[in-house]
mmCIF file of the N, C-alpha and C atoms, coordinates in Angstrom:
data_MODEL
# 
_entry.id   MODEL 
# 
loop_
_atom_site.group_PDB 
_atom_site.id 
_atom_site.type_symbol 
_atom_site.label_atom_id 
_atom_site.label_alt_id 
_atom_site.label_comp_id 
_atom_site.label_asym_id 
_atom_site.label_entity_id 
_atom_site.label_seq_id 
_atom_site.pdbx_PDB_ins_code 
_atom_site.Cartn_x 
_atom_site.Cartn_y 
_atom_site.Cartn_z 
_atom_site.occupancy 
_atom_site.B_iso_or_equiv 
_atom_site.pdbx_formal_charge 
_atom_site.auth_seq_id 
_atom_site.auth_comp_id 
_atom_site.auth_asym_id 
_atom_site.auth_atom_id 
_atom_site.pdbx_PDB_model_num 
ATOM 1   N N  . ARG A 1 1  ? 1.124  -108.442 -184.589 1.00 0.00 ? 1  ARG A N  1 
ATOM 2   C CA . ARG A 1 1  ? 2.267  -108.104 -183.788 1.00 0.00 ? 1  ARG A CA 1 
ATOM 3   C C  . ARG A 1 1  ? 3.555  -108.366 -184.563 1.00 0.00 ? 1  ARG A C  1 
ATOM 4   N N  . GLY A 1 2  ? 4.548  -107.514 -184.323 1.00 0.00 ? 2  GLY A N  1 
ATOM 5   C CA . GLY A 1 2  ? 5.850  -107.719 -184.922 1.00 0.00 ? 2  GLY A CA 1 
ATOM 6   C C  . GLY A 1 2  ? 5.970  -107.177 -186.341 1.00 0.00 ? 2  GLY A C  1 
ATOM 7   N N  . ARG A 1 3  ? 4.919  -106.604 -186.869 1.00 0.00 ? 3  ARG A N  1 
ATOM 8   C CA . ARG A 1 3  ? 4.989  -106.059 -188.226 1.00 0.00 ? 3  ARG A CA 1 
ATOM 9   C C  . ARG A 1 3  ? 5.086  -104.540 -188.156 1.00 0.00 ? 3  ARG A C  1 
ATOM 10  N N  . SER A 1 4  ? 5.620  -103.972 -189.227 1.00 0.00 ? 4  SER A N  1 
ATOM 11  C CA . SER A 1 4  ? 5.741  -102.514 -189.249 1.00 0.00 ? 4  SER A CA 1 
ATOM 12  C C  . SER A 1 4  ? 4.380  -101.884 -189.518 1.00 0.00 ? 4  SER A C  1 
ATOM 13  N N  . ALA A 1 5  ? 4.295  -100.595 -189.276 1.00 0.00 ? 5  ALA A N  1 
ATOM 14  C CA . ALA A 1 5  ? 3.027  -99.883  -189.452 1.00 0.00 ? 5  ALA A CA 1 
ATOM 15  C C  . ALA A 1 5  ? 2.804  -99.496  -190.909 1.00 0.00 ? 5  ALA A C  1 
ATOM 16  N N  . GLY A 1 6  ? 3.793  -99.751  -191.791 1.00 0.00 ? 6  GLY A N  1 
ATOM 17  C CA . GLY A 1 6  ? 3.662  -99.364  -193.196 1.00 0.00 ? 6  GLY A CA 1 
ATOM 18  C C  . GLY A 1 6  ? 2.724  -100.290 -193.950 1.00 0.00 ? 6  GLY A C  1 
ATOM 19  N N  . ALA A 1 7  ? 2.571  -99.994  -195.226 1.00 0.00 ? 7  ALA A N  1 
ATOM 20  C CA . ALA A 1 7  ? 1.704  -100.807 -196.078 1.00 0.00 ? 7  ALA A CA 1 
ATOM 21  C C  . ALA A 1 7  ? 2.279  -102.207 -196.208 1.00 0.00 ? 7  ALA A C  1 
ATOM 22  N N  . ALA A 1 8  ? 1.411  -103.161 -196.505 1.00 0.00 ? 8  ALA A N  1 
ATOM 23  C CA . ALA A 1 8  ? 1.853  -104.544 -196.648 1.00 0.00 ? 8  ALA A CA 1 
ATOM 24  C C  . ALA A 1 8  ? 2.836  -104.643 -197.806 1.00 0.00 ? 8  ALA A C  1 
ATOM 25  N N  . GLY A 1 9  ? 3.988  -105.226 -197.556 1.00 0.00 ? 9  GLY A N  1 
ATOM 26  C CA . GLY A 1 9  ? 4.996  -105.397 -198.590 1.00 0.00 ? 9  GLY A CA 1 
ATOM 27  C C  . GLY A 1 9  ? 5.823  -104.150 -198.853 1.00 0.00 ? 9  GLY A C  1 
ATOM 28  N N  . ALA A 1 10 ? 5.646  -103.114 -198.057 1.00 0.00 ? 10 ALA A N  1 
ATOM 29  C CA . ALA A 1 10 ? 6.415  -101.881 -198.270 1.00 0.00 ? 10 ALA A CA 1 
ATOM 30  C C  . ALA A 1 10 ? 7.854  -102.107 -197.847 1.00 0.00 ? 10 ALA A C  1 
ATOM 31  N N  . LEU A 1 11 ? 8.751  -101.532 -198.601 1.00 0.00 ? 11 LEU A N  1 
ATOM 32  C CA . LEU A 1 11 ? 10.181 -101.682 -198.347 1.00 0.00 ? 11 LEU A CA 1 
ATOM 33  C C  . LEU A 1 11 ? 10.763 -100.306 -198.087 1.00 0.00 ? 11 LEU A C  1 
ATOM 34  N N  . THR A 1 12 ? 11.462 -100.154 -196.977 1.00 0.00 ? 12 THR A N  1 
ATOM 35  C CA . THR A 1 12 ? 12.089 -98.870  -196.687 1.00 0.00 ? 12 THR A CA 1 
ATOM 36  C C  . THR A 1 12 ? 13.552 -98.950  -197.091 1.00 0.00 ? 12 THR A C  1 
ATOM 37  N N  . LEU A 1 13 ? 13.977 -98.051  -197.954 1.00 0.00 ? 13 LEU A N  1 
ATOM 38  C CA . LEU A 1 13 ? 15.347 -98.017  -198.445 1.00 0.00 ? 13 LEU A CA 1 
ATOM 39  C C  . LEU A 1 13 ? 16.147 -97.010  -197.634 1.00 0.00 ? 13 LEU A C  1 
ATOM 40  N N  . PRO A 1 14 ? 17.439 -97.264  -197.451 1.00 0.00 ? 14 PRO A N  1 
ATOM 41  C CA . PRO A 1 14 ? 18.258 -96.283  -196.735 1.00 0.00 ? 14 PRO A CA 1 
ATOM 42  C C  . PRO A 1 14 ? 18.415 -95.011  -197.566 1.00 0.00 ? 14 PRO A C  1 
ATOM 43  N N  . ARG A 1 15 ? 18.510 -93.878  -196.878 1.00 0.00 ? 15 ARG A N  1 
ATOM 44  C CA . ARG A 1 15 ? 18.694 -92.608  -197.579 1.00 0.00 ? 15 ARG A CA 1 
ATOM 45  C C  . ARG A 1 15 ? 20.115 -92.520  -198.101 1.00 0.00 ? 15 ARG A C  1 
ATOM 46  N N  . PRO A 1 16 ? 20.316 -91.993  -199.301 1.00 0.00 ? 16 PRO A N  1 
ATOM 47  C CA . PRO A 1 16 ? 21.676 -91.833  -199.817 1.00 0.00 ? 16 PRO A CA 1 
ATOM 48  C C  . PRO A 1 16 ? 22.410 -90.724  -199.077 1.00 0.00 ? 16 PRO A C  1 
ATOM 49  N N  . LEU A 1 17 ? 23.739 -90.775  -199.105 1.00 0.00 ? 17 LEU A N  1 
ATOM 50  C CA . LEU A 1 17 ? 24.529 -89.718  -198.492 1.00 0.00 ? 17 LEU A CA 1 
ATOM 51  C C  . LEU A 1 17 ? 24.218 -88.395  -199.176 1.00 0.00 ? 17 LEU A C  1 
ATOM 52  N N  . GLY A 1 18 ? 24.144 -87.360  -198.420 1.00 0.00 ? 18 GLY A N  1 
ATOM 53  C CA . GLY A 1 18 ? 23.863 -86.043  -198.964 1.00 0.00 ? 18 GLY A CA 1 
ATOM 54  C C  . GLY A 1 18 ? 22.383 -85.740  -199.062 1.00 0.00 ? 18 GLY A C  1 
ATOM 55  N N  . ALA A 1 19 ? 21.516 -86.685  -198.672 1.00 0.00 ? 19 ALA A N  1 
ATOM 56  C CA . ALA A 1 19 ? 20.075 -86.432  -198.725 1.00 0.00 ? 19 ALA A CA 1 
ATOM 57  C C  . ALA A 1 19 ? 19.689 -85.378  -197.691 1.00 0.00 ? 19 ALA A C  1 
ATOM 58  N N  . ASP A 1 20 ? 20.362 -85.402  -196.559 1.00 0.00 ? 20 ASP A N  1 
ATOM 59  C CA . ASP A 1 20 ? 20.139 -84.402  -195.522 1.00 0.00 ? 20 ASP A CA 1 
ATOM 60  C C  . ASP A 1 20 ? 21.132 -83.257  -195.773 1.00 0.00 ? 20 ASP A C  1 
ATOM 61  N N  . PRO A 1 21 ? 20.679 -82.002  -195.875 1.00 0.00 ? 21 PRO A N  1 
ATOM 62  C CA . PRO A 1 21 ? 21.615 -80.920  -196.193 1.00 0.00 ? 21 PRO A CA 1 
ATOM 63  C C  . PRO A 1 21 ? 22.686 -80.705  -195.124 1.00 0.00 ? 21 PRO A C  1 
ATOM 64  N N  . HIS A 1 22 ? 22.473 -81.214  -193.908 1.00 0.00 ? 22 HIS A N  1 
ATOM 65  C CA . HIS A 1 22 ? 23.457 -81.033  -192.844 1.00 0.00 ? 22 HIS A CA 1 
ATOM 66  C C  . HIS A 1 22 ? 24.408 -82.213  -192.733 1.00 0.00 ? 22 HIS A C  1 
ATOM 67  N N  . GLU A 1 23 ? 24.197 -83.236  -193.536 1.00 0.00 ? 23 GLU A N  1 
ATOM 68  C CA . GLU A 1 23 ? 25.035 -84.434  -193.479 1.00 0.00 ? 23 GLU A CA 1 
ATOM 69  C C  . GLU A 1 23 ? 26.088 -84.347  -194.578 1.00 0.00 ? 23 GLU A C  1 
ATOM 70  N N  . GLU A 1 24 ? 27.358 -84.520  -194.207 1.00 0.00 ? 24 GLU A N  1 
ATOM 71  C CA . GLU A 1 24 ? 28.428 -84.450  -195.195 1.00 0.00 ? 24 GLU A CA 1 
ATOM 72  C C  . GLU A 1 24 ? 28.995 -85.837  -195.431 1.00 0.00 ? 24 GLU A C  1 
ATOM 73  N N  . GLU A 1 25 ? 29.564 -86.034  -196.596 1.00 0.00 ? 25 GLU A N  1 
ATOM 74  C CA . GLU A 1 25 ? 30.201 -87.303  -196.919 1.00 0.00 ? 25 GLU A CA 1 
ATOM 75  C C  . GLU A 1 25 ? 31.473 -87.431  -196.089 1.00 0.00 ? 25 GLU A C  1 
ATOM 76  N N  . PRO A 1 26 ? 31.852 -88.660  -195.719 1.00 0.00 ? 26 PRO A N  1 
ATOM 77  C CA . PRO A 1 26 ? 33.054 -88.850  -194.901 1.00 0.00 ? 26 PRO A CA 1 
ATOM 78  C C  . PRO A 1 26 ? 34.319 -88.292  -195.549 1.00 0.00 ? 26 PRO A C  1 
ATOM 79  N N  . MET A 1 27 ? 34.435 -88.390  -196.866 1.00 0.00 ? 27 MET A N  1 
ATOM 80  C CA . MET A 1 27 ? 35.630 -87.889  -197.536 1.00 0.00 ? 27 MET A CA 1 
ATOM 81  C C  . MET A 1 27 ? 35.715 -86.365  -197.434 1.00 0.00 ? 27 MET A C  1 
ATOM 82  N N  . ALA A 1 28 ? 34.586 -85.678  -197.547 1.00 0.00 ? 28 ALA A N  1 
ATOM 83  C CA . ALA A 1 28 ? 34.576 -84.222  -197.438 1.00 0.00 ? 28 ALA A CA 1 
ATOM 84  C C  . ALA A 1 28 ? 34.973 -83.785  -196.033 1.00 0.00 ? 28 ALA A C  1 
ATOM 85  N N  . VAL A 1 29 ? 34.524 -84.527  -195.028 1.00 0.00 ? 29 VAL A N  1 
ATOM 86  C CA . VAL A 1 29 ? 34.894 -84.214  -193.644 1.00 0.00 ? 29 VAL A CA 1 
ATOM 87  C C  . VAL A 1 29 ? 36.399 -84.387  -193.457 1.00 0.00 ? 29 VAL A C  1 
ATOM 88  N N  . ALA A 1 30 ? 36.960 -85.474  -193.986 1.00 0.00 ? 30 ALA A N  1 
ATOM 89  C CA . ALA A 1 30 ? 38.389 -85.728  -193.846 1.00 0.00 ? 30 ALA A CA 1 
ATOM 90  C C  . ALA A 1 30 ? 39.199 -84.674  -194.590 1.00 0.00 ? 30 ALA A C  1 
ATOM 91  N N  . GLN A 1 31 ? 38.706 -84.202  -195.746 1.00 0.00 ? 31 GLN A N  1 
ATOM 92  C CA . GLN A 1 31 ? 39.438 -83.187  -196.496 1.00 0.00 ? 31 GLN A CA 1 
ATOM 93  C C  . GLN A 1 31 ? 39.414 -81.832  -195.787 1.00 0.00 ? 31 GLN A C  1 
ATOM 94  N N  . LYS A 1 32 ? 38.350 -81.560  -195.020 1.00 0.00 ? 32 LYS A N  1 
ATOM 95  C CA . LYS A 1 32 ? 38.326 -80.308  -194.260 1.00 0.00 ? 32 LYS A CA 1 
ATOM 96  C C  . LYS A 1 32 ? 39.365 -80.342  -193.139 1.00 0.00 ? 32 LYS A C  1 
ATOM 97  N N  . LYS A 1 33 ? 39.525 -81.518  -192.501 1.00 0.00 ? 33 LYS A N  1 
ATOM 98  C CA . LYS A 1 33 ? 40.520 -81.646  -191.432 1.00 0.00 ? 33 LYS A CA 1 
ATOM 99  C C  . LYS A 1 33 ? 41.930 -81.622  -192.001 1.00 0.00 ? 33 LYS A C  1 
ATOM 100 N N  . ASN A 1 34 ? 42.128 -82.282  -193.144 1.00 0.00 ? 34 ASN A N  1 
ATOM 101 C CA . ASN A 1 34 ? 43.452 -82.434  -193.734 1.00 0.00 ? 34 ASN A CA 1 
ATOM 102 C C  . ASN A 1 34 ? 43.349 -82.103  -195.220 1.00 0.00 ? 34 ASN A C  1 
ATOM 103 N N  . PRO A 1 35 ? 43.771 -80.904  -195.645 1.00 0.00 ? 35 PRO A N  1 
ATOM 104 C CA . PRO A 1 35 ? 43.653 -80.540  -197.057 1.00 0.00 ? 35 PRO A CA 1 
ATOM 105 C C  . PRO A 1 35 ? 44.494 -81.420  -197.981 1.00 0.00 ? 35 PRO A C  1 
ATOM 106 N N  . ASP A 1 36 ? 45.540 -82.056  -197.463 1.00 0.00 ? 36 ASP A N  1 
ATOM 107 C CA . ASP A 1 36 ? 46.385 -82.950  -198.260 1.00 0.00 ? 36 ASP A CA 1 
ATOM 108 C C  . ASP A 1 36 ? 45.935 -84.395  -198.126 1.00 0.00 ? 36 ASP A C  1 
ATOM 109 N N  . TYR A 1 37 ? 44.642 -84.610  -198.010 1.00 0.00 ? 37 TYR A N  1 
ATOM 110 C CA . TYR A 1 37 ? 44.058 -85.936  -197.808 1.00 0.00 ? 37 TYR A CA 1 
ATOM 111 C C  . TYR A 1 37 ? 44.300 -86.815  -199.035 1.00 0.00 ? 37 TYR A C  1 
ATOM 112 N N  . HIS A 1 38 ? 44.841 -88.038  -198.798 1.00 0.00 ? 38 HIS A N  1 
ATOM 113 C CA . HIS A 1 38 ? 45.133 -88.967  -199.886 1.00 0.00 ? 38 HIS A CA 1 
ATOM 114 C C  . HIS A 1 38 ? 44.136 -90.113  -199.964 1.00 0.00 ? 38 HIS A C  1 
ATOM 115 N N  . GLY A 1 39 ? 43.255 -90.231  -198.982 1.00 0.00 ? 39 GLY A N  1 
ATOM 116 C CA . GLY A 1 39 ? 42.216 -91.242  -199.039 1.00 0.00 ? 39 GLY A CA 1 
ATOM 117 C C  . GLY A 1 39 ? 42.516 -92.514  -198.289 1.00 0.00 ? 39 GLY A C  1 
ATOM 118 N N  . PHE A 1 40 ? 43.575 -92.552  -197.496 1.00 0.00 ? 40 PHE A N  1 
ATOM 119 C CA . PHE A 1 40 ? 43.930 -93.769  -196.778 1.00 0.00 ? 40 PHE A CA 1 
ATOM 120 C C  . PHE A 1 40 ? 43.448 -93.766  -195.338 1.00 0.00 ? 40 PHE A C  1 
ATOM 121 N N  . SER A 1 41 ? 43.416 -92.601  -194.686 1.00 0.00 ? 41 SER A N  1 
ATOM 122 C CA . SER A 1 41 ? 42.998 -92.519  -193.294 1.00 0.00 ? 41 SER A CA 1 
ATOM 123 C C  . SER A 1 41 ? 42.588 -91.083  -192.977 1.00 0.00 ? 41 SER A C  1 
ATOM 124 N N  . ALA A 1 42 ? 41.721 -90.929  -191.988 1.00 0.00 ? 42 ALA A N  1 
ATOM 125 C CA . ALA A 1 42 ? 41.308 -89.588  -191.580 1.00 0.00 ? 42 ALA A CA 1 
ATOM 126 C C  . ALA A 1 42 ? 42.401 -88.891  -190.777 1.00 0.00 ? 42 ALA A C  1 
ATOM 127 N N  . ASP A 1 43 ? 43.278 -89.666  -190.114 1.00 0.00 ? 43 ASP A N  1 
ATOM 128 C CA . ASP A 1 43 ? 44.388 -89.097  -189.351 1.00 0.00 ? 43 ASP A CA 1 
ATOM 129 C C  . ASP A 1 43 ? 45.484 -88.662  -190.333 1.00 0.00 ? 43 ASP A C  1 
ATOM 130 N N  . PRO A 1 44 ? 45.915 -87.391  -190.324 1.00 0.00 ? 44 PRO A N  1 
ATOM 131 C CA . PRO A 1 44 ? 46.893 -86.914  -191.312 1.00 0.00 ? 44 PRO A CA 1 
ATOM 132 C C  . PRO A 1 44 ? 48.213 -87.671  -191.299 1.00 0.00 ? 44 PRO A C  1 
ATOM 133 N N  . ASP A 1 45 ? 48.730 -88.014  -190.116 1.00 0.00 ? 45 ASP A N  1 
ATOM 134 C CA . ASP A 1 45 ? 50.015 -88.714  -190.056 1.00 0.00 ? 45 ASP A CA 1 
ATOM 135 C C  . ASP A 1 45 ? 49.904 -90.130  -190.611 1.00 0.00 ? 45 ASP A C  1 
ATOM 136 N N  . VAL A 1 46 ? 48.845 -90.830  -190.264 1.00 0.00 ? 46 VAL A N  1 
ATOM 137 C CA . VAL A 1 46 ? 48.641 -92.185  -190.759 1.00 0.00 ? 46 VAL A CA 1 
ATOM 138 C C  . VAL A 1 46 ? 48.362 -92.156  -192.258 1.00 0.00 ? 46 VAL A C  1 
ATOM 139 N N  . ASP A 1 47 ? 47.661 -91.123  -192.721 1.00 0.00 ? 47 ASP A N  1 
ATOM 140 C CA . ASP A 1 47 ? 47.352 -90.985  -194.142 1.00 0.00 ? 47 ASP A CA 1 
ATOM 141 C C  . ASP A 1 47 ? 48.635 -90.864  -194.959 1.00 0.00 ? 47 ASP A C  1 
ATOM 142 N N  . VAL A 1 48 ? 49.557 -90.018  -194.522 1.00 0.00 ? 48 VAL A N  1 
ATOM 143 C CA . VAL A 1 48 ? 50.826 -89.831  -195.239 1.00 0.00 ? 48 VAL A CA 1 
ATOM 144 C C  . VAL A 1 48 ? 51.662 -91.111  -195.181 1.00 0.00 ? 48 VAL A C  1 
ATOM 145 N N  . LEU A 1 49 ? 51.710 -91.753  -194.019 1.00 0.00 ? 49 LEU A N  1 
ATOM 146 C CA . LEU A 1 49 ? 52.488 -92.986  -193.886 1.00 0.00 ? 49 LEU A CA 1 
ATOM 147 C C  . LEU A 1 49 ? 51.943 -94.074  -194.806 1.00 0.00 ? 49 LEU A C  1 
ATOM 148 N N  . ASN A 1 50 ? 50.636 -94.251  -194.829 1.00 0.00 ? 50 ASN A N  1 
ATOM 149 C CA . ASN A 1 50 ? 50.035 -95.268  -195.697 1.00 0.00 ? 50 ASN A CA 1 
ATOM 150 C C  . ASN A 1 50 ? 50.222 -94.926  -197.170 1.00 0.00 ? 50 ASN A C  1 
ATOM 151 N N  . MET A 1 51 ? 50.114 -93.660  -197.513 1.00 0.00 ? 51 MET A N  1 
ATOM 152 C CA . MET A 1 51 ? 50.322 -93.255  -198.908 1.00 0.00 ? 51 MET A CA 1 
ATOM 153 C C  . MET A 1 51 ? 51.742 -93.563  -199.353 1.00 0.00 ? 51 MET A C  1 
ATOM 154 N N  . ARG A 1 52 ? 52.714 -93.244  -198.509 1.00 0.00 ? 52 ARG A N  1 
ATOM 155 C CA . ARG A 1 52 ? 54.112 -93.518  -198.858 1.00 0.00 ? 52 ARG A CA 1 
ATOM 156 C C  . ARG A 1 52 ? 54.378 -95.010  -198.960 1.00 0.00 ? 52 ARG A C  1 
ATOM 157 N N  . ALA A 1 53 ? 53.797 -95.799  -198.063 1.00 0.00 ? 53 ALA A N  1 
ATOM 158 C CA . ALA A 1 53 ? 53.992 -97.257  -198.105 1.00 0.00 ? 53 ALA A CA 1 
ATOM 159 C C  . ALA A 1 53 ? 53.385 -97.852  -199.371 1.00 0.00 ? 53 ALA A C  1 
ATOM 160 N N  . VAL A 1 54 ? 52.195 -97.409  -199.736 1.00 0.00 ? 54 VAL A N  1 
ATOM 161 C CA . VAL A 1 54 ? 51.541 -97.937  -200.939 1.00 0.00 ? 54 VAL A CA 1 
ATOM 162 C C  . VAL A 1 54 ? 52.330 -97.558  -202.192 1.00 0.00 ? 54 VAL A C  1 
ATOM 163 N N  . PHE A 1 55 ? 52.768 -96.333  -202.288 1.00 0.00 ? 55 PHE A N  1 
ATOM 164 C CA . PHE A 1 55 ? 53.514 -95.931  -203.471 1.00 0.00 ? 55 PHE A CA 1 
ATOM 165 C C  . PHE A 1 55 ? 54.883 -96.604  -203.528 1.00 0.00 ? 55 PHE A C  1 
ATOM 166 N N  . PHE A 1 56 ? 55.548 -96.761  -202.390 1.00 0.00 ? 56 PHE A N  1 
ATOM 167 C CA . PHE A 1 56 ? 56.837 -97.460  -202.375 1.00 0.00 ? 56 PHE A CA 1 
ATOM 168 C C  . PHE A 1 56 ? 56.659 -98.905  -202.819 1.00 0.00 ? 56 PHE A C  1 
ATOM 169 N N  . ALA A 1 57 ? 55.650 -99.582  -202.257 1.00 0.00 ? 57 ALA A N  1 
ATOM 170 C CA . ALA A 1 57 ? 55.405 -100.976 -202.626 1.00 0.00 ? 57 ALA A CA 1 
ATOM 171 C C  . ALA A 1 57 ? 54.995 -101.078 -204.091 1.00 0.00 ? 57 ALA A C  1 
ATOM 172 N N  . GLY A 1 58 ? 54.154 -100.167 -204.556 1.00 0.00 ? 58 GLY A N  1 
ATOM 173 C CA . GLY A 1 58 ? 53.711 -100.212 -205.951 1.00 0.00 ? 58 GLY A CA 1 
ATOM 174 C C  . GLY A 1 58 ? 54.847 -100.000 -206.930 1.00 0.00 ? 58 GLY A C  1 
ATOM 175 N N  . VAL A 1 59 ? 55.703 -99.019  -206.669 1.00 0.00 ? 59 VAL A N  1 
ATOM 176 C CA . VAL A 1 59 ? 56.836 -98.757  -207.545 1.00 0.00 ? 59 VAL A CA 1 
ATOM 177 C C  . VAL A 1 59 ? 57.836 -99.910  -207.477 1.00 0.00 ? 59 VAL A C  1 
ATOM 178 N N  . SER A 1 60 ? 58.075 -100.437 -206.280 1.00 0.00 ? 60 SER A N  1 
ATOM 179 C CA . SER A 1 60 ? 59.004 -101.557 -206.139 1.00 0.00 ? 60 SER A CA 1 
ATOM 180 C C  . SER A 1 60 ? 58.506 -102.782 -206.897 1.00 0.00 ? 60 SER A C  1 
ATOM 181 N N  . VAL A 1 61 ? 57.236 -103.090 -206.763 1.00 0.00 ? 61 VAL A N  1 
ATOM 182 C CA . VAL A 1 61 ? 56.678 -104.248 -207.470 1.00 0.00 ? 61 VAL A CA 1 
ATOM 183 C C  . VAL A 1 61 ? 56.758 -104.031 -208.976 1.00 0.00 ? 61 VAL A C  1 
ATOM 184 N N  . ALA A 1 62 ? 56.455 -102.821 -209.440 1.00 0.00 ? 62 ALA A N  1 
ATOM 185 C CA . ALA A 1 62 ? 56.507 -102.540 -210.874 1.00 0.00 ? 62 ALA A CA 1 
ATOM 186 C C  . ALA A 1 62 ? 57.932 -102.693 -211.406 1.00 0.00 ? 62 ALA A C  1 
ATOM 187 N N  . ILE A 1 63 ? 58.915 -102.201 -210.666 1.00 0.00 ? 63 ILE A N  1 
ATOM 188 C CA . ILE A 1 63 ? 60.301 -102.297 -211.125 1.00 0.00 ? 63 ILE A CA 1 
ATOM 189 C C  . ILE A 1 63 ? 60.776 -103.747 -211.098 1.00 0.00 ? 63 ILE A C  1 
ATOM 190 N N  . VAL A 1 64 ? 60.489 -104.470 -210.030 1.00 0.00 ? 64 VAL A N  1 
ATOM 191 C CA . VAL A 1 64 ? 60.954 -105.858 -209.913 1.00 0.00 ? 64 VAL A CA 1 
ATOM 192 C C  . VAL A 1 64 ? 60.254 -106.743 -210.938 1.00 0.00 ? 64 VAL A C  1 
ATOM 193 N N  . LEU A 1 65 ? 58.937 -106.706 -210.990 1.00 0.00 ? 65 LEU A N  1 
ATOM 194 C CA . LEU A 1 65 ? 58.213 -107.563 -211.934 1.00 0.00 ? 65 LEU A CA 1 
ATOM 195 C C  . LEU A 1 65 ? 58.482 -107.147 -213.378 1.00 0.00 ? 65 LEU A C  1 
ATOM 196 N N  . GLY A 1 66 ? 58.630 -105.859 -213.629 1.00 0.00 ? 66 GLY A N  1 
ATOM 197 C CA . GLY A 1 66 ? 58.975 -105.403 -214.979 1.00 0.00 ? 66 GLY A CA 1 
ATOM 198 C C  . GLY A 1 66 ? 60.344 -105.894 -215.401 1.00 0.00 ? 66 GLY A C  1 
ATOM 199 N N  . SER A 1 67 ? 61.306 -105.850 -214.491 1.00 0.00 ? 67 SER A N  1 
ATOM 200 C CA . SER A 1 67 ? 62.653 -106.334 -214.803 1.00 0.00 ? 67 SER A CA 1 
ATOM 201 C C  . SER A 1 67 ? 62.658 -107.841 -215.046 1.00 0.00 ? 67 SER A C  1 
ATOM 202 N N  . VAL A 1 68 ? 61.934 -108.578 -214.223 1.00 0.00 ? 68 VAL A N  1 
ATOM 203 C CA . VAL A 1 68 ? 61.856 -110.036 -214.408 1.00 0.00 ? 68 VAL A CA 1 
ATOM 204 C C  . VAL A 1 68 ? 61.184 -110.358 -215.735 1.00 0.00 ? 68 VAL A C  1 
ATOM 205 N N  . PHE A 1 69 ? 60.118 -109.644 -216.082 1.00 0.00 ? 69 PHE A N  1 
ATOM 206 C CA . PHE A 1 69 ? 59.436 -109.878 -217.353 1.00 0.00 ? 69 PHE A CA 1 
ATOM 207 C C  . PHE A 1 69 ? 60.376 -109.619 -218.528 1.00 0.00 ? 69 PHE A C  1 
ATOM 208 N N  . LEU A 1 70 ? 61.095 -108.507 -218.485 1.00 0.00 ? 70 LEU A N  1 
ATOM 209 C CA . LEU A 1 70 ? 62.020 -108.192 -219.573 1.00 0.00 ? 70 LEU A CA 1 
ATOM 210 C C  . LEU A 1 70 ? 63.170 -109.192 -219.651 1.00 0.00 ? 70 LEU A C  1 
ATOM 211 N N  . HIS A 1 71 ? 63.641 -109.665 -218.516 1.00 0.00 ? 71 HIS A N  1 
ATOM 212 C CA . HIS A 1 71 ? 64.735 -110.618 -218.488 1.00 0.00 ? 71 HIS A CA 1 
ATOM 213 C C  . HIS A 1 71 ? 64.340 -111.956 -219.126 1.00 0.00 ? 71 HIS A C  1 
ATOM 214 N N  . TYR A 1 72 ? 63.129 -112.382 -218.911 1.00 0.00 ? 72 TYR A N  1 
ATOM 215 C CA . TYR A 1 72 ? 62.693 -113.681 -219.397 1.00 0.00 ? 72 TYR A CA 1 
ATOM 216 C C  . TYR A 1 72 ? 61.976 -113.639 -220.743 1.00 0.00 ? 72 TYR A C  1 
ATOM 217 N N  . LEU A 1 73 ? 62.009 -112.488 -221.432 1.00 0.00 ? 73 LEU A N  1 
ATOM 218 C CA . LEU A 1 73 ? 61.467 -112.448 -222.783 1.00 0.00 ? 73 LEU A CA 1 
ATOM 219 C C  . LEU A 1 73 ? 62.352 -113.295 -223.694 1.00 0.00 ? 73 LEU A C  1 
ATOM 220 N N  . PRO A 1 74 ? 61.763 -113.966 -224.678 1.00 0.00 ? 74 PRO A N  1 
ATOM 221 C CA . PRO A 1 74 ? 62.594 -114.768 -225.582 1.00 0.00 ? 74 PRO A CA 1 
ATOM 222 C C  . PRO A 1 74 ? 63.505 -113.874 -226.432 1.00 0.00 ? 74 PRO A C  1 
ATOM 223 N N  . ASP A 1 75 ? 64.664 -114.400 -226.738 1.00 0.00 ? 75 ASP A N  1 
ATOM 224 C CA . ASP A 1 75 ? 65.639 -113.658 -227.533 1.00 0.00 ? 75 ASP A CA 1 
ATOM 225 C C  . ASP A 1 75 ? 65.453 -114.027 -229.005 1.00 0.00 ? 75 ASP A C  1 
ATOM 226 N N  . TYR A 1 76 ? 64.921 -113.087 -229.773 1.00 0.00 ? 76 TYR A N  1 
ATOM 227 C CA . TYR A 1 76 ? 64.672 -113.342 -231.187 1.00 0.00 ? 76 TYR A CA 1 
ATOM 228 C C  . TYR A 1 76 ? 65.838 -112.935 -232.060 1.00 0.00 ? 76 TYR A C  1 
ATOM 229 N N  . GLY A 1 77 ? 66.923 -112.461 -231.461 1.00 0.00 ? 77 GLY A N  1 
ATOM 230 C CA . GLY A 1 77 ? 68.047 -111.936 -232.237 1.00 0.00 ? 77 GLY A CA 1 
ATOM 231 C C  . GLY A 1 77 ? 68.926 -113.014 -232.733 1.00 0.00 ? 77 GLY A C  1 
# 
């Protein structure tokens, strides 16, 4: 009782995505709904908002940390 009907020690692995011809990957589904999909959310409005926030934060951090790094370099002149 309580054991599977398979062979002793048999291990069942999950099927990979795309194994079923009718099953699509989540990213492909999101791209069909929103052709300008950036990979942040399936909702187009949230996707654009998150993309803009990430790029704004990334550029801001790069400019601020880059400026601080350049400012504190030793002066060899």
